[in-house]
matplotlib code that plots the C-alpha trace (Angstrom):
import matplotlib.pyplot as plt

x = [198.3, 195.9, 192.6, 190.8, 193.2, 192.9, 189.1, 189.2, 191.6, 189.4, 186.0, 186.8, 183.9, 181.4, 183.1, 180.9, 182.1, 181.6, 178.7, 177.0, 177.5, 177.4, 175.9, 173.0, 172.6, 172.2, 169.5, 166.5, 167.3, 166.3, 169.6, 169.8, 166.5, 167.5, 168.1, 171.0, 172.7, 172.2, 173.6, 176.7, 177.1, 176.7, 179.3, 181.7, 181.3, 181.9, 185.0, 186.4, 185.5, 187.2, 190.3, 190.5, 190.0, 192.9, 195.2, 194.2, 194.8, 198.0, 198.7, 200.7, 198.5, 195.2, 193.0, 192.4, 188.7, 189.1, 191.1, 188.5, 185.7, 187.7, 188.1, 184.4, 183.3, 185.5, 184.2, 180.6, 181.3, 182.5, 179.5, 177.0, 178.8, 178.6, 174.9, 174.4, 176.3, 174.1, 170.8, 171.6, 173.9, 174.7]
y = [61.9, 61.3, 62.8, 62.0, 64.1, 66.9, 67.0, 66.9, 69.9, 71.8, 71.0, 70.6, 69.4, 69.2, 66.1, 63.0, 61.1, 57.3, 57.9, 60.5, 63.9, 67.1, 68.7, 66.3, 66.8, 70.5, 70.2, 69.4, 72.5, 74.8, 76.6, 76.4, 78.4, 81.0, 84.6, 84.7, 81.8, 83.5, 86.7, 84.8, 83.3, 86.7, 88.2, 85.3, 85.9, 89.6, 88.8, 86.5, 89.1, 91.9, 89.8, 88.9, 92.6, 93.6, 91.0, 92.0, 95.8, 95.1, 95.0, 98.3, 100.3, 99.3, 102.2, 102.4, 102.1, 98.6, 97.6, 99.2, 97.4, 94.1, 94.7, 95.6, 92.6, 90.3, 91.7, 91.4, 87.8, 86.9, 88.6, 86.8, 83.5, 83.9, 84.6, 81.5, 79.4, 80.9, 80.4, 76.9, 75.1, 72.0]
z = [89.1, 92.0, 90.7, 93.9, 95.9, 93.3, 93.5, 97.3, 97.3, 94.8, 96.2, 99.9, 102.0, 99.1, 97.7, 98.2, 101.3, 101.7, 104.1, 101.9, 100.4, 102.4, 99.3, 99.4, 103.1, 102.6, 99.9, 102.3, 104.4, 101.5, 101.4, 97.6, 97.3, 99.8, 98.6, 101.0, 99.3, 95.9, 97.3, 98.4, 94.9, 93.3, 95.7, 95.0, 91.2, 91.7, 93.7, 91.0, 88.3, 90.2, 90.8, 87.1, 86.2, 88.5, 87.1, 83.5, 84.2, 86.0, 89.7, 89.8, 87.5, 89.1, 90.2, 93.9, 93.4, 92.2, 95.2, 97.5, 95.7, 96.1, 99.8, 100.3, 98.3, 100.4, 103.6, 102.4, 101.3, 104.8, 106.4, 104.2, 104.6, 108.4, 108.1, 106.0, 108.6, 111.3, 109.4, 108.0, 110.5, 108.4]

ax = plt.figure().add_subplot(projection="3d")
ax.plot(x, y, z, "-o")
ax.set_aspect("equal")
plt.show()
């Protein structure tokens, strides 16, 4: 099994490249101390939690409120990610 390809598929562009890491390049910008970044992390955790809850309850018997919350969370996640890209163009 090619572990390098698996890590690259899972971590995407944050995998250390031969010339340096994109993650290490982002550190001096202050993005990791930004409340916007932590909002994005919280929304991502909420999205994962809602998806796990929907799968646990069952796709067909899930209340509409959970589906609506998942949709609102996904839209908010995209908006906050766009704001991060605009504020910290790495």
